[in-house]
C-alpha positions in Angstrom: 0.0 0.0 0.0 1.2 3.4 -0.9 1.1 5.9 2.0 0.4 9.6 1.6 3.1 12.1 1.0 3.4 14.2 4.1 3.3 17.3 1.9 -0.1 16.4 0.4 -2.7 18.8 1.6 -6.4 17.8 1.6 -9.1 20.3 1.0 -10.9 21.1 4.3 -14.1 19.7 2.9 -12.6 16.5 1.5 -14.2 13.2 2.6 -10.7 12.1 3.5 -10.5 14.9 6.2 -13.2 13.3 8.4 -12.6 11.0 11.3 -14.0 7.5 11.2 -13.2 4.4 13.1 -11.6 1.3 11.6 -13.6 -2.0 11.6 -11.2 -3.6 14.1 -11.0 -0.6 16.4 -9.0 2.6 16.5 -9.0 5.2 13.7 -9.3 4.4 10.0 -7.2 7.5 9.5 -8.5 8.5 6.0 -5.8 11.2 5.7 -3.3 8.4 5.0 -5.0 8.2 1.5 -4.3 11.8 0.6 -2.6 11.7 -2.8 -4.2 8.4 -3.7 -7.5 7.5 -5.5 -10.0 5.9 -3.1 -13.2 4.1 -4.0 -15.6 4.3 -1.0 -18.3 1.7 -1.0 -21.0 1.0 1.5 -21.0 -2.7 1.9 -23.2 -5.5 3.4 -22.7 -9.2 3.9 -26.3 -10.4 3.4 -27.3 -8.6 0.2 -27.9 -9.8 -3.3 -25.0 -7.5 -4.3 -22.6 -9.0 -1.8 -20.7 -10.9 -4.5 -19.4 -7.5 -5.6 -16.9 -8.0 -2.7 -14.9 -10.3 -5.1 -14.8 -7.6 -7.8 -13.9 -4.9 -5.4 -11.0 -7.0 -4.1 -9.8 -7.7 -7.7 -10.0 -3.9 -8.4 -8.1 -3.2 -5.2 -5.3 -5.7 -6.0 -5.1 -4.5 -9.7 -4.4 -0.9 -8.8 -3.1 -0.9 -5.2 0.5 -0.5 -6.4 -0.4 2.6 -8.4 -1.8 4.6 -5.4 -5.4 3.2 -5.2 -7.5 1.6 -2.5 -11.0 0.4 -2.0 -12.5 1.5 1.3 -15.4 -0.6 2.6 -17.9 1.0 4.8 -20.3 -1.6 6.4 -23.8 -0.3 6.8 -26.9 -2.0 8.2 -29.5 0.5 7.1 -30.9 -1.4 4.1 -33.2 -4.2 5.3 -30.7 -5.2 8.1 -28.3 -6.8 5.6 -25.2 -6.1 7.7 -26.3 -7.3 11.1 -22.9 -8.7 12.3 -20.4 -7.5 14.8 -17.1 -6.0 13.6 -15.4 -9.4 14.2 -18.1 -11.2 12.2 -17.9 -8.8 9.3 -14.1 -9.1 9.2 -14.2 -12.9 9.3 -16.9 -13.1 6.6 -15.1 -10.8 4.2 -11.8 -12.5 4.7 -13.0 -16.1 4.6 -15.6 -15.7 1.8 -14.1 -13.1 -0.5 -10.4 -12.8 0.6 -10.9 -9.1 1.3 -7.7 -7.3 2.0 -8.8 -3.7 1.4 -9.4 -1.5 4.5 -12.8 -1.4 6.2 -14.3 1.2 8.5 -16.6 0.7 11.5 -20.3 0.0 10.8 -21.7 3.4 9.8 -25.0 5.1 9.0 -25.0 6.5 5.4 -28.5 8.1 5.4 -30.8 9.9 7.9 -30.2 11.9 11.0 -27.4 9.6 12.1 -25.6 9.9 8.7 -21.8 9.9 9.3 -20.0 13.1 8.2 -18.1 11.0 5.6 -21.4 10.5 3.8 -22.5 14.1 4.4 -19.5 15.0 2.2 -20.1 12.2 -0.4 -23.8 12.4 -1.0 -23.8 15.9 -2.5 -22.1 14.5 -5.6 -24.3 13.4 -8.4 -23.8 10.2 -10.5 -23.9 10.1 -14.3 -27.7 9.9 -14.2 -28.0 13.0 -12.0 -28.8 11.2 -8.7 -27.5 13.1 -5.7 -28.5 12.8 -2.1 -29.3 9.7 -0.1 -27.6 6.4 -0.7 -30.0 4.2 -2.6 -28.8 0.7 -1.5 -25.7 -1.3 -0.5 -22.7 -1.1 -2.7 -23.1 2.5 -3.9 -19.6 3.7 -4.9 -17.8 7.1 -4.7 -14.4 7.7 -6.3 -12.2 10.2 -4.6 -9.4 11.6 -6.7 -5.8 12.1 -5.7 -6.7 15.7 -4.8 -9.1 14.5 -2.2 -12.2 15.6 -4.1 -15.1 13.3 -5.2 -14.8 12.8 -8.9 -17.4 10.1 -9.7 -20.4 8.3 -8.2 -21.7 4.9 -9.3 -25.0 3.2 -8.6 -25.1 0.0 -6.5 -25.7 -2.0 -9.6 -22.5 -0.9 -11.2 -20.1 -3.8 -11.0 -16.5 -3.1 -9.8 -15.2 -4.3 -13.2 -17.6 -2.1 -15.3 -15.8 -0.2 -18.0 -16.9 3.2 -16.8 -15.7 2.5 -13.2 -12.4 1.1 -14.3 -11.9 4.0 -16.7 -12.6 6.5 -13.9 -10.0 4.8 -11.7 -7.4 4.7 -14.4 -8.0 8.4 -15.2 -7.2 9.3 -11.6 -4.1 7.1 -11.6 -2.9 8.3 -15.0 
């Protein structure tokens, strides 16, 4: 994993400038990704889209050496599809999909309890013009090397979709 250059300055309103816990405790320290491209994805273990974990891991492995990471954000707001504890989520992701990308604590992405990370993400519209609340598990946001949101993808967009891969490559180019 490439670490941030200590000279990289994040915009004050960057999603990477917020504090959020790591899945296994402590801080996820999003500032460490300054200068990298980051795909933030709200994830769930018991969803019809859960097999996207495999594609997210492949995407992470493919581009990690070029300054890219996937960041999983477990969320239980959609029909209770992420009911597990932090330990259960970590064990499931590792054993079932071989997930090595970082994960945050379980987080609310919509409503009054929406985490500040998602306050900063949801103002960005996807290609179809949708902005605002997260529609379902596995909605994706690409943060560019400058710390700004550059793309949003619907939950149905697979991690290997041409438009998502092209957006990642454009940030790494």
